[in-house]
VEXKE-135940 format. One record per residue: residue in three letters; x, y, z of N, C-alpha, C, O in turn. Coordinates in pm, whole numbers, always signed. Each point is the difference from the previous one (the first is absolute). Layout:
// residues N
<'ALA' <X Y Z> <X Y Z> <X Y Z> <X Y Z>>
...
***
This chain:
// residues 260
<'MET' <+85 -120 +0> <-85 +120 +0> <+88 +124 +0> <+97 +8 +75>>
<'SER' <-132 +89 -160> <+78 +122 -7> <-23 +86 +122> <-99 -15 +71>>
<'GLU' <+195 +107 -48> <-13 +92 +114> <-127 +82 -11> <-67 +25 +101>>
<'SER' <+33 +19 -223> <-120 +82 -18> <-125 -79 +30> <-96 +55 +54>>
<'SER' <+95 -186 -89> <-117 -83 +30> <-18 -15 +150> <-112 +6 +50>>
<'GLY' <+226 -27 +23> <-8 -11 +145> <-50 +127 +63> <-81 -4 +93>>
<'THR' <+128 +118 -142> <-46 +129 +51> <-149 +16 -25> <-72 +54 +84>>
<'SER' <+26 -100 -200> <-142 +10 -33> <-85 -79 +99> <-106 +47 +42>>
<'LEU' <+151 -167 -3> <-75 -79 +96> <-5 +68 +136> <-103 -4 +68>>
<'LEU' <+213 +66 -27> <-1 +73 +127> <-97 +116 -5> <-71 +27 +97>>
<'GLN' <+67 +43 -210> <-94 +110 -15> <-143 -51 +4> <-87 +63 +61>>
<'LYS' <+63 -176 -125> <-135 -57 +2> <-40 -43 +142> <-117 +9 +36>>
<'ALA' <+214 -55 +43> <-29 -34 +139> <-44 +124 +77> <-96 -5 +77>>
<'ARG' <+167 +116 -98> <-37 +126 +67> <-138 +47 -46> <-80 +49 +80>>
<'GLU' <+52 -63 -208> <-130 +41 -54> <-112 -87 +57> <-110 +48 +25>>
<'SER' <+139 -176 -5> <-98 -90 +58> <-39 +45 +141> <-118 +2 +34>>
<'VAL' <+219 +34 +46> <-27 +47 +136> <-81 +129 -4> <-93 +18 +79>>
<'ALA' <+128 +71 -170> <-74 +127 -12> <-145 -24 -37> <-88 +80 +34>>
<'ALA' <+61 -192 -104> <-137 -34 -38> <-71 -82 +107> <-114 -42 -21>>
<'GLY' <+179 +19 +134> <-64 -70 +110> <+19 -150 -1> <-75 -72 +67>>
<'MET' <+174 +21 -141> <+23 -144 -8> <+147 -29 +32> <+88 +49 -71>>
<'PRO' <-58 -126 +176> <+139 -29 +33> <+67 -82 -109> <-68 -64 -81>>
<'ALA' <+200 +66 +79> <+76 -72 -101> <+125 -58 +64> <+45 +45 +105>>
<'VAL' <+11 -146 -171> <+124 -62 +44> <+90 -16 -122> <-44 -47 -105>>
<'VAL' <+171 +87 +119> <+99 -21 -105> <+102 -101 +51> <+61 +19 +105>>
<'VAL' <-44 -125 -182> <+97 -104 +34> <+118 +12 -98> <-19 -4 -122>>
<'THR' <+140 +20 +176> <+119 +20 -82> <+105 -105 +32> <+31 -25 +116>>
<'ILE' <+22 -39 -221> <+109 -96 +21> <+127 +77 +36> <+42 +90 -74>>
<'VAL' <+18 -124 +186> <+123 +67 +44> <+120 -94 -1> <+114 +45 +12>>
<'ARG' <-139 -175 -26> <+110 -96 -12> <-45 -117 -83> <-104 -60 +27>>
<'GLY' <+182 +26 -128> <-32 -113 -85> <-25 +42 -143> <+22 +115 -38>>
<'GLU' <-69 -209 -40> <-26 +25 -142> <-105 +109 -17> <-96 +6 +77>>
<'ASN' <+115 +80 -177> <-91 +112 -29> <-1 +103 +112> <-103 +61 +28>>
<'SER' <+218 -42 +36> <+9 +100 +107> <-49 +135 -51> <+37 +45 -108>>
<'GLY' <-122 +19 +188> <-58 +129 -37> <-138 -11 -60> <-70 +101 -11>>
<'ALA' <+28 -221 -30> <-134 -17 -57> <-105 +28 +107> <+19 -32 +117>>
<'LYS' <-130 +91 -159> <-104 +41 +93> <-137 -54 -43> <-27 -18 -118>>
<'LEU' <-56 -7 +219> <-140 -36 -22> <-86 +88 +89> <+25 +10 +120>>
<'LEU' <-125 +54 -179> <-96 +82 +74> <-125 -82 +25> <-56 -59 -92>>
<'TRP' <+13 +55 +218> <-120 -76 +37> <-99 +93 +68> <+38 +74 +91>>
<'THR' <-163 -78 -133> <-111 +66 +69> <-115 -98 +3> <+5 -105 -64>>
<'SER' <-108 +138 +139> <-118 -88 +4> <-68 -8 -135> <-80 -90 -24>>
<'GLY' <+111 +182 -64> <-58 -1 -134> <+79 -78 -102> <-44 -14 -114>>
<'GLY' <+161 -39 +152> <+80 -76 -94> <+147 +26 +18> <+41 +60 +100>>
<'ARG' <+40 -104 -197> <+144 +19 +11> <+57 +40 -136> <-60 -22 -105>>
<'GLU' <+179 +83 +113> <+64 +51 -120> <+150 -17 +15> <+54 +8 +111>>
<'GLY' <+14 -32 -221> <+142 -28 +4> <+25 -148 +21> <-94 -78 +16>>
<'THR' <+219 +39 -17> <+34 -141 +20> <+138 -12 +62> <+87 +85 -20>>
<'LEU' <-69 -191 +96> <+130 -31 +59> <+76 -102 -85> <+111 -40 +35>>
<'GLY' <-172 -1 -147> <+71 -91 -89> <-70 -129 -30> <+58 -90 -61>>
<'GLY' <-185 +78 +102> <-74 -123 -29> <-126 -7 +82> <-9 +61 +107>>
<'SER' <-90 -135 -156> <-130 -3 +66> <+7 -61 +140> <-72 +43 +90>>
<'GLU' <+159 -143 -71> <+10 -62 +133> <+57 +98 +100> <-51 +12 +112>>
<'LEU' <+157 +58 -150> <+57 +101 +90> <-101 +110 +29> <-11 +48 +113>>
<'ASP' <-64 -9 -216> <-99 +106 +18> <-110 -45 +95> <-49 +80 +80>>
<'ASP' <+9 -207 -88> <-102 -52 +92> <+52 +1 +144> <-73 +38 +92>>
<'PHE' <+198 -80 -73> <+59 +3 +134> <+7 +144 +52> <-29 +25 +117>>
<'ALA' <+66 +69 -206> <+10 +140 +40> <-136 +56 +37> <-12 +78 +95>>
<'ALA' <-91 -118 -169> <-136 +48 +31> <-44 -50 +138> <-67 +72 +73>>
<'ASP' <+105 -195 -40> <-34 -53 +134> <+71 +81 +109> <-60 +33 +102>>
<'LEU' <+189 -2 -124> <+73 +83 +96> <-64 +136 +14> <-12 +54 +111>>
<'ALA' <-30 +3 -223> <-59 +134 +2> <-132 +0 +76> <-25 +90 +80>>
<'ALA' <-58 -191 -104> <-129 -8 +71> <+23 -14 +150> <-74 +57 +80>>
<'ARG' <+176 -135 -42> <+30 -16 +143> <+51 +130 +59> <-34 +35 +113>>
<'ALA' <+116 +36 -188> <+52 +128 +48> <-113 +98 +25> <+1 +74 +99>>
<'LEU' <-99 -73 -190> <-113 +90 +18> <-83 -40 +121> <-42 +87 +77>>
<'ALA' <+17 -216 -58> <-81 -47 +112> <+67 +27 +134> <-67 +31 +98>>
<'GLU' <+201 -42 -95> <+74 +12 +126> <+60 +138 +21> <+51 +31 +107>>
<'GLY' <-56 +53 -211> <+62 +132 +9> <+150 -7 +7> <+63 +87 +61>>
<'SER' <-3 -189 -123> <+144 -22 +12> <+73 +38 -128> <-60 +8 -107>>
<'THR' <+189 +16 +119> <+85 +33 -113> <+140 -47 +32> <+35 -16 +117>>
<'GLY' <+48 -6 -221> <+138 -37 +26> <+49 -111 -89> <-67 -38 -96>>
<'LEU' <+187 -14 +128> <+63 -105 -79> <-66 -134 +23> <-35 -36 +113>>
<'GLN' <+17 -39 -222> <-58 -134 +7> <+74 -89 -99> <+55 +49 -98>>
<'THR' <-54 -179 +123> <+49 -96 -98> <-118 -46 -84> <-97 -56 +53>>
<'LEU' <+105 +80 -182> <-109 -39 -90> <+7 -149 -29> <-95 -74 +26>>
<'VAL' <+206 +30 -80> <+33 -141 -18> <+149 -12 +27> <+69 +101 +17>>
<'GLU' <-19 -222 -13> <+142 -18 +27> <+83 +73 -104> <-14 -21 -121>>
<'GLY' <+103 +109 +170> <+87 +74 -89> <-53 +135 -44> <+70 +75 -68>>
<'ILE' <-193 -43 +106> <-58 +129 -39> <-60 +67 +123> <-95 -52 +60>>
<'ASP' <+150 +166 -23> <-55 +82 +108> <-68 +122 -59> <+44 +54 -102>>
<'VAL' <-151 -11 +167> <-75 +115 -48> <-21 +98 +113> <+5 -36 +118>>
<'PHE' <-28 +160 -155> <-43 +101 +97> <-147 +27 -26> <-40 +35 -111>>
<'VAL' <-40 -52 +216> <-144 +21 -9> <-30 +137 +59> <+18 +24 +120>>
<'ASP' <-64 +66 -205> <-21 +140 +39> <-148 +31 -1> <-63 +3 -106>>
<'LEU' <+7 +18 +223> <-143 +26 +14> <-29 +149 -12> <+56 +81 +73>>
<'TYR' <-143 -46 -165> <-49 +137 -14> <-139 +2 +65> <-102 -24 -66>>
<'ALA' <+101 +52 +194> <-124 -10 +77> <-79 +130 -5> <+54 +108 -25>>
<'LEU' <-184 -121 +48> <-83 +118 +18> <+33 +64 +134> <+54 -67 +88>>
<'PRO' <-84 +196 -71> <+21 +61 +132> <-71 -82 +107> <-109 -51 -24>>
<'PRO' <+168 +39 +143> <-66 -79 +105> <-137 +58 +33> <-20 +121 +0>>
<'LEU' <-73 -212 +28> <-138 +39 +28> <-22 +9 +150> <+34 -92 +75>>
<'LEU' <-90 +203 -31> <-39 +18 +140> <-152 +7 +6> <-62 +90 -57>>
<'VAL' <+3 -185 +127> <-146 -5 +16> <-33 +40 +143> <+39 -69 +94>>
<'ILE' <-109 +178 -78> <-39 +49 +132> <-149 -28 +19> <-83 +51 -75>>
<'ILE' <+51 -131 +174> <-139 -29 +33> <-38 +89 +118> <+49 -17 +111>>
<'GLY' <-137 +111 -137> <-41 +95 +103> <+41 +141 -34> <+118 +35 +10>>
<'ALA' <-215 +47 -51> <+29 +137 -44> <+0 +95 +119> <-82 +91 +9>>
<'VAL' <+176 -114 +83> <+4 +73 +127> <+114 +103 -4> <+69 +14 -101>>
<'HIS' <-52 +57 +213> <+100 +107 +5> <+141 -53 -24> <+80 +64 -68>>
<'VAL' <-48 -180 +124> <+134 -56 -20> <+22 -32 -147> <+110 +18 -52>>
<'ALA' <-214 -64 -16> <+11 -25 -144> <+34 +128 -75> <+84 +0 -90>>
<'GLN' <-148 +109 +129> <+30 +128 -64> <+146 +41 +23> <+61 +60 -88>>
<'ALA' <-7 -94 +204> <+139 +34 +29> <+97 -91 -76> <+108 +44 -39>>
<'ILE' <-146 -169 +17> <+87 -94 -71> <+18 +39 -146> <+110 -11 -54>>
<'VAL' <-218 +57 -10> <+0 +18 -145> <+117 +85 -52> <+70 -45 -90>>
<'PRO' <-47 +166 +143> <+109 +81 -59> <+138 -62 +17> <+84 +12 -89>>
<'PHE' <-60 -80 +202> <+128 -68 +17> <+12 -116 -100> <+105 -17 -62>>
<'ALA' <-212 -61 +47> <+3 -116 -90> <+17 +43 -144> <+64 -70 -79>>
<'GLU' <-120 +185 +43> <+18 +52 -136> <+148 +26 -28> <+50 -34 -107>>
<'ARG' <+18 +93 +204> <+142 +30 -19> <+85 -126 -4> <+111 +1 -55>>
<'LEU' <-161 -109 +112> <+71 -127 -3> <-30 -80 -127> <+55 -108 -19>>
<'GLY' <-142 +160 -66> <-26 -63 -128> <-109 -105 -2> <-10 -75 -96>>
<'PHE' <-72 +67 +200> <-108 -97 +2> <-114 +41 -92> <-29 +118 -17>>
<'THR' <-36 -217 -42> <-135 +18 -54> <-94 -17 +119> <+9 -100 +71>>
<'ILE' <-98 +196 -49> <-76 +3 +125> <-149 -18 -27> <-60 +69 -83>>
<'VAL' <+2 -165 +155> <-145 -23 -4> <-54 +15 +141> <+54 -57 +95>>
<'VAL' <-159 +135 -82> <-71 +12 +128> <-140 -59 -19> <-70 +35 -95>>
<'ALA' <+31 -123 +186> <-131 -64 -8> <-71 +9 +135> <+61 -18 +105>>
<'ASP' <-190 +47 -112> <-81 +8 +121> <-146 -16 -43> <-43 +59 -99>>
<'ALA' <-32 -137 +174> <-142 -18 -32> <-83 +122 +36> <-117 +11 -39>>
<'ARG' <+177 +81 +114> <-73 +120 +45> <+22 +114 -101> <+107 +62 -5>>
<'ALA' <-210 -38 -74> <+11 +98 -108> <+26 +141 +51> <+56 +83 -72>>
<'THR' <-94 -54 +195> <+23 +133 +55> <+148 +25 +28> <+43 +116 +9>>
<'LEU' <+36 -223 +6> <+142 +14 +27> <+85 -15 -126> <+99 +70 -18>>
<'ALA' <-139 -162 -69> <+78 -28 -122> <-39 +98 -110> <-73 -35 -93>>
<'THR' <+122 +159 +105> <-36 +105 -95> <+125 +61 -61> <+109 -4 +58>>
<'ARG' <-125 +60 -175> <+112 +67 -67> <+37 +130 +72> <+113 +47 -14>>
<'GLU' <-203 +9 +89> <+34 +119 +79> <+103 -37 +106> <+91 +79 +28>>
<'ARG' <-104 -197 +29> <+93 -44 +105> <+125 -65 -59> <+107 +5 +62>>
<'PHE' <-118 -66 -180> <+112 -71 -63> <+11 +39 -147> <-27 -81 -88>>
<'PRO' <+66 +206 +62> <-4 +50 -138> <+105 -61 -92> <-17 +3 -121>>
<'THR' <+126 -59 +177> <+113 -38 -86> <+23 -151 -11> <+89 -42 -73>>
<'VAL' <-168 -40 +143> <+26 -144 -6> <-32 -53 -139> <-82 +57 -72>>
<'ASP' <+148 -166 +36> <-19 -57 -133> <-137 -61 -18> <-57 +5 -110>>
<'LYS' <+3 -63 +217> <-134 -59 -9> <-67 +14 +136> <+61 -22 +104>>
<'LEU' <-188 +60 -108> <-81 +15 +122> <-122 -90 -15> <-78 +17 -94>>
<'LEU' <+62 -111 +185> <-107 -98 -11> <-95 +11 +118> <+41 -4 +116>>
<'VAL' <-169 +18 -147> <-104 -14 +103> <-42 -145 -5> <-87 -39 -79>>
<'ALA' <+148 -42 +164> <-19 -145 -9> <+43 -66 +129> <+84 +51 +74>>
<'TRP' <-145 -168 -47> <+46 -85 +109> <+134 -62 -40> <+30 -10 -119>>
<'PRO' <+49 -31 +216> <+135 -47 -31> <+8 -107 -109> <+79 +13 -93>>
<'ASP' <-160 -119 +104> <+9 -108 -99> <-31 +50 -140> <+64 -42 -97>>
<'ASP' <-162 +132 +85> <-32 +57 -131> <+115 +85 -51> <+29 +0 -120>>
<'ALA' <+37 +71 +210> <+114 +82 -41> <+115 -88 -46> <+58 +25 -106>>
<'TYR' <-24 -128 +184> <+111 -88 -38> <-23 -61 -137> <+94 -14 -79>>
<'ALA' <-219 -24 +50> <-31 -67 -127> <+26 +90 -120> <+15 -49 -112>>
<'GLN' <-11 +181 +134> <+20 +95 -110> <+146 +38 -19> <+31 +80 -89>>
<'LEU' <+59 -134 +171> <+138 +49 +3> <+102 -107 -37> <-22 -118 +29>>
<'PRO' <+133 +157 -92> <+106 -94 -37> <+96 -25 +116> <+116 +41 -6>>
<'ILE' <-164 -107 +110> <+81 -22 +119> <+107 -104 -29> <-27 -104 -61>>
<'SER' <+150 +133 +106> <+115 -86 -27> <+92 +3 +121> <-30 +69 +98>>
<'PRO' <+142 -143 -102> <+92 +4 +115> <+58 +138 +28> <+50 +23 +110>>
<'SER' <-56 +70 -205> <+50 +136 +25> <-107 +92 +58> <+25 +118 +22>>
<'THR' <-145 -173 +2> <-111 +79 +54> <+6 +7 +151> <+30 -99 +67>>
<'ALA' <-59 +217 -13> <-18 +17 +144> <-146 +35 +27> <-55 +91 -62>>
<'ILE' <-7 -164 +154> <-138 +27 +39> <+1 +54 +143> <+50 -65 +92>>
<'VAL' <-104 +184 -75> <-2 +69 +129> <-145 +18 +43> <-77 +67 -69>>
<'ILE' <+41 -126 +181> <-139 -2 +46> <-12 +93 +121> <+58 -25 +106>>
<'LEU' <-134 +132 -126> <-5 +109 +99> <-139 +25 +57> <-20 +98 +71>>
<'THR' <-75 -183 -100> <-139 +29 +34> <-26 +2 +150> <-87 +73 +47>>
<'HIS' <+162 -154 +31> <-13 +1 +146> <-142 -31 +45> <-48 +54 +99>>
<'ASP' <-20 -142 -174> <-137 -42 +33> <-11 -145 -43> <+19 -30 -118>>
<'PRO' <-48 -64 +212> <+0 -141 -35> <-86 -37 -120> <+36 -90 -76>>
<'LYS' <-147 +159 +57> <-86 -39 -113> <+61 +38 -135> <-42 -51 -104>>
<'PHE' <+141 +139 +107> <+74 +34 -122> <+136 -70 -4> <+35 -64 -100>>
<'ASP' <+43 +76 +211> <+139 -43 -10> <+17 -151 +0> <+94 -50 -62>>
<'GLU' <-180 -24 +130> <+18 -145 +0> <-30 -63 -136> <+78 -83 -45>>
<'PRO' <-187 +120 -22> <-16 -49 -138> <+114 +47 -91> <+42 -72 -90>>
<'ALA' <+9 +194 +114> <+110 +50 -81> <+126 -84 +20> <+70 -30 -96>>
<'ILE' <-42 -8 +220> <+117 -83 +29> <-16 -139 -63> <+92 -49 -65>>
<'LEU' <-207 -12 +85> <-23 -134 -55> <+11 +2 -153> <+59 -90 -60>>
<'GLY' <-115 +194 -2> <+11 +11 -145> <+142 +20 -45> <+42 -57 -101>>
<'ALA' <+35 +139 +174> <+139 +25 -35> <+83 -128 +9> <+91 -22 -80>>
<'MET' <-124 -61 +177> <+75 -125 +17> <-24 -98 -115> <+78 -93 -19>>
<'ARG' <-184 +113 -56> <-27 -85 -117> <+75 +49 -124> <-8 -63 -105>>
<'THR' <+79 +174 +117> <+81 +52 -110> <+147 -35 +23> <+36 -56 +103>>
<'ASN' <+47 +89 -201> <+144 -22 +16> <+74 +131 +29> <+118 +14 -34>>
<'ALA' <-188 +81 +96> <+63 +127 +36> <+122 -25 +87> <+0 -88 +86>>
<'GLY' <+106 +167 -110> <+123 -17 +76> <-4 +59 +140> <+81 -36 +85>>
<'TYR' <-176 +126 -61> <-12 +65 +132> <-148 +18 +31> <-76 +49 -83>>
<'ILE' <+37 -90 +203> <-136 +22 +49> <+13 +55 +142> <+54 -67 +88>>
<'GLY' <-104 +187 -66> <+7 +61 +132> <-135 +53 +41> <-78 +44 -83>>
<'ALA' <+50 -49 +214> <-130 +47 +50> <+20 +82 +127> <+77 -37 +89>>
<'VAL' <-147 +149 -84> <+9 +89 +114> <-71 -63 +120> <-91 -82 -15>>
<'GLY' <+135 +121 +135> <-64 -50 +121> <+102 -16 +111> <+119 -20 -27>>
<'SER' <-165 +28 +150> <+89 -15 +115> <+42 -146 +15> <-50 -88 -69>>
<'ARG' <+144 +64 +160> <+41 -138 +26> <-118 -83 +48> <-16 -115 -43>>
<'LYS' <-68 +171 +133> <-116 -75 +48> <-97 -28 -115> <-54 -110 -12>>
<'THR' <+33 +212 -72> <-88 -20 -115> <+49 -115 -86> <-80 -81 -47>>
<'ASN' <+211 +75 +25> <+55 -104 -86> <-9 -138 +64> <-21 -99 -70>>
<'VAL' <+38 +91 +201> <-16 -128 +69> <-143 -49 -14> <-23 -115 -37>>
<'ASP' <-74 +202 +66> <-140 -38 -11> <-38 -34 -144> <-72 -96 -25>>
<'ARG' <+123 +177 -69> <-32 -20 -141> <+58 -131 -51> <-61 -68 -83>>
<'ARG' <+179 +33 +132> <+64 -125 -44> <-91 -119 +23> <-15 -85 -88>>
<'GLN' <-46 +79 +205> <-87 -114 +29> <-123 +1 -90> <-44 -105 -47>>
<'ARG' <-12 +222 +23> <-117 +7 -88> <+36 -42 -142> <-80 -65 -68>>
<'LEU' <+199 +102 +23> <+43 -39 -135> <+22 -150 -8> <-35 -62 -100>>
<'LEU' <+91 +2 +205> <+15 -146 +3> <-137 -67 -4> <-20 -98 -71>>
<'ASP' <-73 +152 +146> <-135 -56 +1> <-66 +13 -137> <-87 -80 -36>>
<'ALA' <+128 +182 -39> <-58 +23 -134> <+69 -82 -109> <-37 +9 -117>>
<'GLY' <+138 -88 +156> <+63 -87 -98> <+143 +31 -34> <+62 -75 -76>>
<'ALA' <-6 +183 +130> <+141 +30 -26> <+88 -102 +71> <-38 -55 +103>>
<'THR' <+157 +32 -160> <+96 -91 +62> <+111 +80 +68> <+12 +122 -19>>
<'ASP' <+69 -192 +99> <+114 +68 +62> <+93 +55 -107> <+55 +109 +15>>
<'ALA' <-37 -183 -124> <+86 +48 -109> <-57 +128 -61> <+75 +92 -32>>
<'ASP' <-207 -86 +17> <-63 +122 -51> <+30 +117 +93> <+40 +108 -44>>
<'LEU' <-59 -131 +173> <+15 +109 +96> <+146 +44 +15> <+26 +114 +38>>
<'ASN' <+67 -203 -67> <+140 +40 +3> <+34 +99 -110> <+103 +68 +7>>
<'ARG' <-187 -58 -109> <+21 +99 -107> <-46 +138 +42> <+35 +99 -64>>
<'LEU' <-114 -90 +170> <-62 +126 +39> <+93 +82 +90> <+51 -51 +100>>
<'TYR' <-31 +177 -137> <+75 +94 +83> <-100 +83 +79> <-64 +91 -52>>
<'GLY' <+53 -126 +180> <-94 +69 +86> <+45 -16 +146> <+25 -112 +43>>
<'PRO' <-13 +220 +33> <-26 +138 -41> <+87 +41 -119> <+116 -39 -10>>
<'ILE' <-172 +116 -79> <+67 +39 -123> <+109 +103 +27> <-13 +84 +89>>
<'GLY' <+120 -90 -168> <+101 +105 +3> <+121 -31 +86> <+1 -94 +80>>
<'LEU' <+103 +177 -98> <+120 -8 +82> <-19 +71 +133> <-81 +92 +12>>
<'ASN' <+154 -136 +87> <-12 +55 +135> <+82 +127 +12> <+110 -1 +56>>
<'ILE' <-164 +113 -107> <+72 +128 +8> <-65 +95 +101> <+47 +112 +20>>
<'GLY' <-156 -158 +43> <-60 +81 +106> <-88 +114 -47> <-40 +83 +81>>
<'GLY' <+9 -76 -210> <-82 +110 -51> <-148 -24 +21> <-44 -114 +13>>
<'SER' <-31 +223 -9> <-145 -13 +20> <-82 +84 -97> <-119 -26 -17>>
<'SER' <+180 +126 -47> <-76 +81 -96> <-21 -80 -128> <+74 -96 -24>>
<'PRO' <-174 +132 -58> <-20 -72 -127> <+126 -4 -86> <+29 -102 -62>>
<'GLU' <+45 +212 +58> <+121 +5 -81> <+108 -93 +56> <+68 -68 -76>>
<'GLU' <-53 +65 +208> <+98 -90 +60> <-40 -145 -21> <+86 -85 -24>>
<'MET' <-215 +56 +34> <-47 -135 -26> <+24 -38 -146> <+35 -114 -30>>
<'ALA' <-54 +209 -61> <+24 -26 -142> <+145 -39 -23> <+29 -96 -72>>
<'ILE' <+64 +170 +132> <+142 -30 -15> <+32 -137 +59> <+76 -78 -58>>
<'SER' <-134 +48 +174> <+21 -129 +65> <-47 -115 -89> <+69 -100 -14>>
<'ILE' <-187 +116 -46> <-58 -106 -85> <+82 -18 -127> <+35 -113 -35>>
<'LEU' <-4 +221 -33> <+77 -11 -123> <+141 -50 +27> <+57 -74 -81>>
<'GLY' <+1 +112 +194> <+131 -51 +38> <-3 -152 +16> <+93 -69 -43>>
<'GLU' <-198 +17 +104> <-10 -145 +16> <-18 -68 -135> <+59 -105 -24>>
<'ILE' <-139 +163 -64> <-19 -58 -134> <+134 -10 -72> <+32 -102 -60>>
<'ILE' <+47 +209 +66> <+131 +0 -66> <+92 -104 +64> <+70 -72 -71>>
<'ALA' <-70 +65 +204> <+85 -97 +69> <-37 -143 -39> <+88 -82 -26>>
<'VAL' <-217 +52 +22> <-44 -135 -37> <+39 -31 -143> <+47 -110 -30>>
<'ARG' <-65 +206 -58> <+35 -20 -141> <+149 -31 -16> <+38 -77 -88>>
<'ASN' <+46 +138 +173> <+145 -20 -9> <+52 -107 +93> <+122 -19 +13>>
<'GLY' <-213 -53 +54> <+42 -106 +89> <+72 +48 +124> <+90 -68 +50>>
<'ARG' <-128 +184 +0> <+66 +58 +118> <-99 +7 +117> <-122 -8 -18>>
<'SER' <+178 +23 +137> <-82 +6 +121> <-54 +139 +28> <-100 +16 +71>>
<'GLY' <+166 +86 -127> <-44 +137 +27> <+59 +59 +126> <-43 +107 +43>>
<'GLY' <+141 -173 +18> <+63 +54 +119> <+96 +113 -32> <+16 +38 -116>>
<'SER' <+45 +17 +220> <+94 +110 -16> <+124 -44 -77> <+53 -109 +25>>
<'LEU' <-6 +193 -118> <+122 -31 -74> <+121 -7 +93> <+100 -65 -32>>
<'LYS' <-108 +131 +145> <+112 -3 +95> <+30 -143 +44> <+115 -35 +26>>
<'ALA' <-219 -47 -19> <+17 -139 +45> <+9 -97 -116> <+11 -121 +22>>
<'ALA' <-14 +171 -146> <-2 -89 -116> <+137 -56 -29> <+102 +61 +31>>
<'ARG' <-101 -180 -91> <+124 -63 -44> <-5 -16 -151> <-108 -18 -57>>
<'GLY' <+222 +23 -10> <+6 -20 -144> <-49 +124 -74> <+6 +111 +51>>
<'GLY' <-54 -135 -175> <-45 +111 -85> <-119 +71 +62> <-83 -62 +66>>
<'ILE' <+76 +193 -88> <-108 +79 +60> <-89 +70 -101> <-103 +55 +38>>
<'ARG' <+140 -55 -167> <-79 +69 -100> <-34 -98 -111> <+81 -22 -90>>
<'GLY' <-200 -36 +94> <-46 -85 -107> <+94 -115 -31> <+10 -43 -115>>
<'GLY' <+57 -7 +217> <+86 -116 -19> <+144 +34 -34> <+82 -90 -14>>
<'THR' <-49 +219 +0> <+138 +36 -29> <+77 +18 +130> <-60 +17 +106>>
<'SER' <+189 -19 -115> <+81 +17 +120> <+35 +146 +18> <-12 +80 -93>>
<'GLY' <+56 -47 +212> <+45 +135 +26> <-66 +56 +123> <+26 +115 +37>>
***
């Protein structure tokens, strides 16, 4: 494959993301046909690594990368290594509960590059006057909202309703998705009591281990803005596989896995 053809596939990957469809580019980095690229999207594939069998293996790697949100070096077949480059959509933040803390989260989340959805069954709260800039505003119960959204491992679901008739169905529905982060507001006592009700409703211990509640990092804040920072900080920490503790006590790399 010529350099210009490879550049064209990279451009098409970027265009795919701009159109709302993630893409994966698989490039041979060691072995025969080094530099050959294959572009994979849910709509099909383009380019070749040198044969239909290799292309089929690459498509399987690409589909797995999209499902798991992973990228990096992989062995395609013996003697051929590839780099799997995921062109993902912006991470999705789903906020259940159009409350004051949700209003505080939105501007911070926008600056972090999230696509933001706010959902609430209460039409008096879920209004464009209160949330003028979010990407999608849904007047819907949680399960109906989830069904309308492309939830993936890069999705964070934040449940802020603080009312059992809203937040418990929202938690149970979130647990049926593959969202990478599920957090729910509430005190420690609320979470203890809620845990038993969720178990009684059919949740498993494994399900409940996915739930971050009380939500957020322990920074001692109480204002909506401080709570927003605490919640988003925890989402970032979970996404990066970190505990969210003080860097003073951290060991190894401190910035996105780099050293220093």
